C-alpha positions as CSV (number, residue, x, y, z in Angstrom):
1,M,2.5,-56.1,-44.5
2,R,3.5,-59.8,-44.4
3,R,-0.1,-60.8,-43.4
4,L,-1.5,-58.6,-46.3
5,R,0.9,-60.5,-48.8
6,H,-0.2,-63.8,-47.4
7,R,-3.8,-63.1,-48.0
8,E,-3.0,-61.8,-51.5
9,S,-1.1,-65.0,-52.4
10,E,-3.8,-67.3,-50.8
11,P,-6.3,-67.3,-53.6
12,H,-3.4,-68.1,-56.2
13,Y,-2.2,-70.9,-53.8
14,M,-5.7,-72.3,-53.5
15,S,-6.1,-72.3,-57.3
16,E,-2.7,-74.1,-57.8
17,L,-3.8,-76.8,-55.2
18,A,-7.3,-77.1,-57.0
19,S,-5.4,-77.7,-60.4
20,Y,-2.8,-80.1,-58.8
21,S,-5.6,-82.0,-57.1
22,I,-7.8,-82.3,-60.3
23,Q,-4.9,-83.7,-62.2
24,A,-4.2,-86.2,-59.4
25,V,-7.6,-87.3,-59.5
26,F,-7.5,-87.7,-63.2
27,F,-4.3,-89.7,-63.2
28,A,-5.8,-92.0,-60.5
29,L,-9.0,-92.5,-62.6
30,V,-6.9,-93.6,-65.5
31,A,-5.1,-96.0,-63.1
32,V,-8.6,-97.3,-62.0
33,V,-9.7,-97.8,-65.6
34,V,-6.6,-99.7,-66.5
35,V,-6.7,-102.1,-63.5
36,S,-10.5,-102.6,-63.9
37,R,-10.1,-104.2,-67.3
38,S,-8.8,-107.3,-65.4
39,K,-11.2,-110.2,-65.1
40,K,-10.7,-110.6,-61.4
41,T,-11.2,-107.5,-59.1
42,D,-8.3,-107.1,-56.9
43,L,-9.2,-104.6,-54.1
44,Y,-5.5,-104.0,-53.1
45,Q,-4.7,-102.4,-56.3
46,F,-7.5,-99.9,-55.7
47,A,-6.2,-99.5,-52.2
48,L,-2.7,-98.6,-53.6
49,I,-4.4,-96.0,-56.1
50,S,-6.5,-94.5,-53.3
51,I,-3.5,-94.0,-51.0
52,W,-1.3,-92.7,-53.8
53,L,-4.0,-90.0,-54.5
54,I,-4.2,-89.0,-50.9
55,G,-0.5,-88.9,-50.4
56,V,0.6,-86.8,-53.5
57,I,-2.3,-84.3,-52.6
58,A,-1.2,-84.2,-48.9
59,I,2.3,-83.7,-49.8
60,Y,1.6,-80.8,-52.1
61,F,-0.9,-79.3,-49.5
62,R,1.9,-79.5,-47.0
63,Y,5.0,-78.4,-48.9
64,R,3.6,-76.8,-52.1
65,E,6.5,-76.0,-54.6
66,G,9.0,-77.2,-52.0
67,Q,7.7,-80.9,-52.3
68,V,10.7,-81.5,-54.6
69,L,13.0,-81.2,-51.5
70,F,10.8,-83.5,-49.3
71,Y,12.5,-86.7,-48.2
72,S,15.1,-86.6,-51.2
73,N,16.5,-83.7,-53.4
74,D,16.5,-86.2,-56.2
75,Q,13.2,-84.9,-57.0
76,Q,14.6,-81.4,-57.6
77,F,17.1,-82.9,-60.0
78,H,14.3,-84.5,-62.0
79,Q,12.5,-81.2,-62.0
80,L,15.6,-79.4,-63.3
81,V,16.0,-82.0,-66.1
82,I,12.4,-81.9,-67.3
83,E,11.5,-78.2,-66.9
84,Y,14.8,-76.5,-67.6
85,Y,17.4,-78.7,-69.2
86,I,15.5,-80.6,-71.8
87,P,13.6,-77.5,-73.1
88,I,16.7,-75.5,-73.6
89,E,19.4,-78.1,-74.4
90,G,17.2,-80.7,-76.0
91,F,18.0,-84.5,-76.0
92,H,21.5,-85.7,-76.3
93,L,22.5,-89.5,-76.6
94,N,25.5,-89.1,-74.2
95,A,23.1,-87.9,-71.4
96,I,20.7,-90.8,-71.5
97,I,22.1,-92.2,-68.3
98,S,23.1,-89.1,-66.4
99,L,19.7,-87.4,-67.0
100,R,17.7,-90.5,-66.6
101,Y,15.9,-90.2,-70.0
102,L,14.0,-93.4,-69.3
103,L,12.0,-91.5,-66.8
104,T,12.5,-87.8,-67.7
105,A,11.9,-87.9,-71.2
106,P,8.2,-89.4,-71.3
107,V,7.4,-87.1,-68.4
108,Y,8.5,-84.2,-70.3
109,L,6.5,-85.2,-73.4
110,V,3.4,-85.5,-71.2
111,S,4.0,-82.2,-69.4
112,L,3.8,-80.5,-72.7
113,L,0.0,-81.2,-72.5
114,G,-0.1,-78.9,-69.5
115,F,0.2,-81.5,-66.8
116,S,2.5,-80.8,-63.6
117,S,5.9,-82.6,-64.5
118,M,6.4,-83.8,-60.8
119,L,2.8,-85.2,-60.6
120,T,3.4,-87.0,-63.9
121,L,6.6,-88.6,-62.5
122,K,4.7,-89.6,-59.4
123,F,2.1,-91.2,-61.7
124,L,4.9,-93.1,-63.5
125,Q,6.0,-94.6,-60.3
126,L,2.4,-95.7,-59.5
127,I,2.3,-97.3,-62.8
128,F,5.6,-99.2,-62.0
129,L,4.2,-100.1,-58.5
130,L,1.1,-101.5,-60.0
131,L,3.1,-103.6,-62.6
132,L,5.4,-104.7,-59.9
133,Y,2.5,-105.8,-57.7
134,R,0.8,-107.7,-60.5
135,R,4.0,-109.5,-61.6
136,T,4.9,-110.6,-58.1
137,K,1.4,-112.0,-57.8
138,R,1.7,-113.7,-61.2
139,Y,5.0,-115.1,-60.0
140,L,3.7,-116.6,-56.7
141,L,0.6,-118.1,-58.6
142,S,3.0,-119.8,-61.0
143,L,4.7,-121.5,-58.1
144,G,1.3,-122.7,-56.9
145,V,1.1,-120.2,-54.0
146,Q,-2.4,-119.0,-53.1
147,I,-2.3,-115.3,-52.4
148,R,-3.3,-114.4,-48.7
149,Y,-3.9,-110.9,-47.1
150,W,-0.9,-111.0,-44.9
151,Q,1.3,-111.5,-47.9
152,L,0.4,-108.4,-49.5
153,P,2.6,-105.9,-47.5
154,L,5.5,-108.1,-48.6
155,L,4.7,-107.6,-52.2
156,A,3.9,-103.9,-52.1
157,G,4.0,-102.6,-48.6
158,P,4.1,-99.2,-46.8
159,I,7.8,-98.2,-48.0
160,M,6.8,-99.0,-51.6
161,I,3.4,-97.0,-51.5
162,F,5.3,-94.1,-49.9
163,M,8.0,-94.1,-52.6
164,S,5.4,-94.1,-55.4
165,T,4.2,-90.6,-54.0
166,L,7.7,-89.2,-54.6
167,A,9.1,-88.0,-58.0
168,L,11.8,-90.5,-57.8
169,R,13.1,-93.6,-59.6
170,D,13.0,-96.2,-56.9
171,I,9.9,-98.1,-57.7
172,A,11.0,-98.3,-61.4
173,L,14.3,-99.8,-60.2
174,A,12.3,-102.4,-58.0
175,Y,10.2,-103.4,-61.0
176,F,13.3,-103.9,-63.5
177,T,15.2,-105.6,-60.7
178,F,12.2,-108.1,-60.1
179,L,11.9,-108.6,-63.8
180,F,15.6,-109.6,-64.1
181,I,15.6,-111.9,-61.1
182,S,12.1,-113.5,-62.0
183,S,12.7,-113.7,-65.8
184,K,12.0,-116.9,-67.6
185,S,13.1,-115.7,-71.0
186,L,16.1,-113.8,-72.4
187,N,14.0,-110.7,-73.4
188,Q,12.8,-110.1,-70.0
189,L,16.4,-110.4,-68.8
190,I,17.6,-108.0,-71.2
191,I,14.5,-105.6,-70.3
192,G,15.2,-105.8,-66.7
193,F,19.0,-105.2,-67.2
194,S,18.6,-102.2,-69.5
195,G,16.0,-100.6,-67.3
196,A,18.3,-100.9,-64.2
197,I,21.5,-99.7,-66.0
198,L,19.9,-96.8,-67.5
199,L,18.5,-95.5,-64.1
200,R,21.4,-96.6,-61.9
201,P,24.5,-98.2,-63.6
202,H,25.9,-100.0,-60.6
203,L,22.5,-101.7,-59.9
204,G,22.8,-103.1,-63.4
205,A,26.3,-104.1,-62.8
206,A,25.0,-105.8,-59.5
207,L,22.4,-107.8,-61.2
208,I,24.9,-109.1,-63.8
209,I,27.4,-110.1,-61.1
210,G,24.6,-111.7,-59.1
211,L,23.7,-113.8,-62.2
212,I,27.2,-114.8,-63.0
213,V,28.2,-115.7,-59.4
214,S,25.0,-117.6,-58.7
215,R,25.6,-119.6,-61.8
216,V,29.2,-120.4,-61.3
217,I,28.8,-121.4,-57.7
218,F,25.8,-123.5,-58.6
219,R,27.9,-125.5,-61.3
220,L,30.8,-125.8,-58.8
221,Q,28.5,-127.0,-56.0
222,P,24.8,-128.0,-57.0
223,K,23.9,-128.6,-53.4
224,L,24.7,-125.4,-51.6
225,T,25.7,-125.4,-47.7
226,L,25.4,-122.6,-45.3
227,L,29.2,-122.3,-45.4
228,S,29.3,-122.0,-49.3
229,I,26.6,-119.4,-49.1
230,S,28.4,-117.3,-46.7
231,F,31.9,-117.5,-48.6
232,T,30.2,-116.5,-51.6
233,S,28.5,-113.8,-50.3
234,L,31.8,-112.5,-48.8
235,F,33.4,-112.8,-52.2
236,S,30.6,-110.7,-53.8
237,Y,31.1,-108.1,-51.1
238,V,34.8,-107.9,-51.7
239,L,34.2,-107.8,-55.4
240,G,31.7,-104.8,-54.9
241,S,34.3,-103.1,-52.9
242,F,37.0,-103.2,-55.7
243,A,34.4,-102.5,-58.4
244,S,33.7,-99.2,-56.8
245,S,37.2,-98.0,-57.1
246,I,37.5,-99.3,-60.7
247,G,34.1,-97.5,-61.4
248,K,35.5,-94.2,-60.4
249,V,38.6,-94.6,-62.6
250,L,36.3,-95.5,-65.6
251,Q,33.6,-93.0,-65.0
252,N,35.5,-90.0,-63.6
253,G,39.1,-90.6,-64.8
254,L,40.4,-90.6,-61.2
255,V,43.5,-92.4,-60.0
256,Y,43.0,-95.8,-59.0
257,E,42.9,-96.2,-55.0
258,N,42.3,-99.6,-53.1
259,P,38.9,-99.6,-51.3
260,K,39.2,-98.8,-47.7
261,L,38.5,-100.8,-44.5
262,V,37.1,-103.7,-46.6
263,F,37.5,-106.2,-43.7
264,S,36.9,-103.8,-40.9
265,Q,34.2,-104.3,-38.3
266,I,32.8,-101.1,-39.2
267,K,32.0,-102.2,-42.6
268,F,30.6,-105.5,-41.5
269,S,28.4,-103.8,-39.0
270,Q,27.2,-101.5,-41.6
271,L,26.3,-104.5,-43.8
272,A,24.2,-105.9,-41.2
273,A,22.5,-102.7,-40.6
274,N,22.0,-102.0,-44.3
275,F,20.5,-105.5,-44.7
276,V,17.7,-104.8,-42.3
277,G,17.1,-101.1,-43.4
278,L,18.8,-99.6,-40.4
279,Q,21.2,-97.4,-42.4
280,F,20.4,-94.4,-40.1
281,L,22.8,-96.0,-37.6
282,I,26.2,-94.3,-37.9
283,I,28.2,-96.9,-36.4
284,D,31.6,-95.4,-37.5
285,D,30.9,-92.2,-35.5
286,P,30.2,-92.8,-31.8
287,K,29.5,-89.2,-31.3
288,K,26.8,-89.3,-33.7
289,L,24.6,-92.5,-33.7
290,L,21.7,-91.3,-35.7
291,V,21.2,-89.0,-38.5
292,A,19.6,-85.5,-38.0
293,A,16.2,-87.0,-36.6
294,S,15.1,-87.8,-33.1
295,A,15.3,-91.4,-31.9
296,S,11.6,-91.4,-31.5
297,T,10.9,-90.3,-35.1
298,L,13.2,-93.0,-36.6
299,L,11.6,-95.6,-34.3
300,L,8.2,-94.5,-35.5
301,S,9.2,-94.7,-39.1
302,R,10.4,-98.2,-38.7
303,I,7.0,-99.3,-37.2
304,I,5.2,-97.7,-40.0
305,F,7.7,-99.0,-42.6
306,F,8.0,-102.4,-41.1
307,D,8.6,-104.0,-44.3
308,T,12.2,-102.5,-44.5
309,L,13.0,-104.7,-41.4
310,F,10.9,-107.8,-41.9
311,I,11.3,-108.6,-45.5
312,P,15.1,-108.7,-45.4
313,L,14.9,-110.8,-42.2
314,L,12.5,-113.3,-43.7
315,F,14.5,-113.5,-46.8
316,L,17.6,-114.2,-44.9
317,V,15.9,-117.0,-43.0
318,S,14.6,-118.5,-46.1
319,V,18.1,-118.6,-47.7
320,Y,19.8,-120.1,-44.7
321,R,16.9,-122.5,-43.7
322,H,15.9,-123.8,-47.2
323,P,18.9,-123.2,-49.6
324,Q,17.9,-125.5,-52.1
325,Y,14.3,-124.2,-52.8
326,L,14.4,-121.6,-55.5
327,I,18.0,-121.6,-55.2
328,R,18.7,-119.6,-58.5
329,Q,16.5,-116.6,-57.6
330,K,17.8,-116.5,-53.9
331,M,21.3,-116.6,-54.8
332,M,20.9,-114.0,-57.6
333,T,19.2,-111.7,-55.2
334,M,21.5,-112.4,-52.3
335,Q,24.8,-111.9,-54.3
336,A,23.5,-108.7,-56.2
337,F,22.5,-107.1,-53.0
338,I,25.9,-107.9,-51.3
339,F,27.8,-106.7,-54.3
340,F,25.6,-103.6,-54.5
341,Y,26.5,-102.9,-50.8
342,G,30.2,-103.5,-51.5
343,V,29.9,-100.6,-54.0
344,V,27.9,-98.6,-51.7
345,S,30.3,-99.1,-48.7
346,Q,33.0,-97.1,-50.4
347,T,30.8,-94.1,-51.1
348,T,29.5,-91.3,-48.8
349,W,25.7,-92.0,-50.0
350,N,23.8,-94.6,-48.2
351,S,20.2,-94.6,-47.1
352,T,17.2,-97.0,-47.0
353,R,16.6,-96.2,-50.6
354,Q,19.5,-98.6,-51.5
355,N,17.5,-101.6,-50.6
356,I,14.2,-100.8,-52.3
357,P,15.2,-102.3,-55.7
358,F,15.7,-105.7,-53.9
359,L,12.8,-105.6,-51.4
360,A,10.2,-106.9,-53.9
361,C,12.5,-109.9,-54.7
362,M,13.2,-110.7,-51.1
363,G,9.6,-110.4,-50.1
364,V,8.3,-112.6,-52.9
365,L,10.9,-115.4,-52.4
366,A,10.3,-115.2,-48.6
367,V,6.5,-115.7,-49.2
368,A,7.3,-118.6,-51.6
369,D,9.5,-120.2,-49.2
370,I,7.0,-120.1,-46.3
371,E,4.2,-121.3,-48.3
372,H,6.0,-124.2,-50.0
373,F,7.2,-125.4,-46.5
374,R,4.0,-125.0,-45.0
375,K,2.4,-127.2,-47.6
376,V,5.3,-129.8,-47.2
377,K,4.8,-129.8,-43.5
378,A,1.0,-130.2,-43.9
379,K,1.4,-133.2,-46.1
380,V,4.3,-134.8,-44.0
381,A,2.8,-134.2,-40.7
382,P,-0.4,-136.4,-40.9
383,K,1.9,-139.3,-42.1
384,L,4.1,-138.9,-39.2
385,L,1.2,-138.8,-36.8
386,T,-0.2,-142.1,-38.3
387,A,3.1,-143.8,-38.0
388,T,3.4,-142.9,-34.2
389,R,0.0,-144.3,-33.5
């Protein structure tokens, strides 16, 4: 009987797969047409689109309607908002943040044309990925950095590509964060902040704190030292821990409670693990060192998504080795991330996704730092060689 039902449902499933695949190809072609309008051909953009296309079809082929539960059930939340809440309840101004209208509203409108809502949201993430990639390239070129192949994974690497195949908000957050950090005008600053706070309010707060703290410390001490950077980071972490408690009072009306274990070894160990994307280490539970996955699976994931480990490490080296180069952007990114972790440290949710909004900023600044001092070394070294002869 089960086999018979399976055979009866198989044609229907193949029809749905074909429809989904045709829509995915259509979206990919739209992206290709848009990026092709650029005067210079960038093959990496076509590679991003191709991998995205294969990825979204493969995920649907493997999980079917259960794709909304793959990796994160945030996708299911988005589906409920787009396919059930908005059609029945309509739009309400007081739900603009909680229901993430910045993403769900345009996706809902496009879905009225017959497109899959989840695929449309994934396509929106692809758009943000392409925008992020182009903006990071433009920023590096403005610094006189010649784009090389080895730099590309640090701008839009495996974890960013993977996230673009999911119906989440992470790539949009990464774009708005980079827009805020790299902004050269008030308009860009406002757009970056607005996008971040509408999709994740505590990220918007972290960006503002990063901006304020970096400017204040730079005024007090224009020439930063390793010690001043470390103490400033500690201050941002403590501030984030208390901000988490204050946020619970303002948002949920709870009774204020002081943050817990702020200066404990557990929290500082978790901070180190978070910084390099190793959140799966449950340091405060010796009986359960890993999340529900085998050690080999987690290790393999870090080999594939190497950017989650190498980008923060390269960024950290660039901050402490050359603190005076791009100091404003480095300090804003550093303090915003540390404040953000301070908030996260007082909650039960913690994953690699918390790093993604900052990865593009860290990667670009690390690349700029490496290339700048490579040029400095190339200019200075011949002079030193001549002087020793």
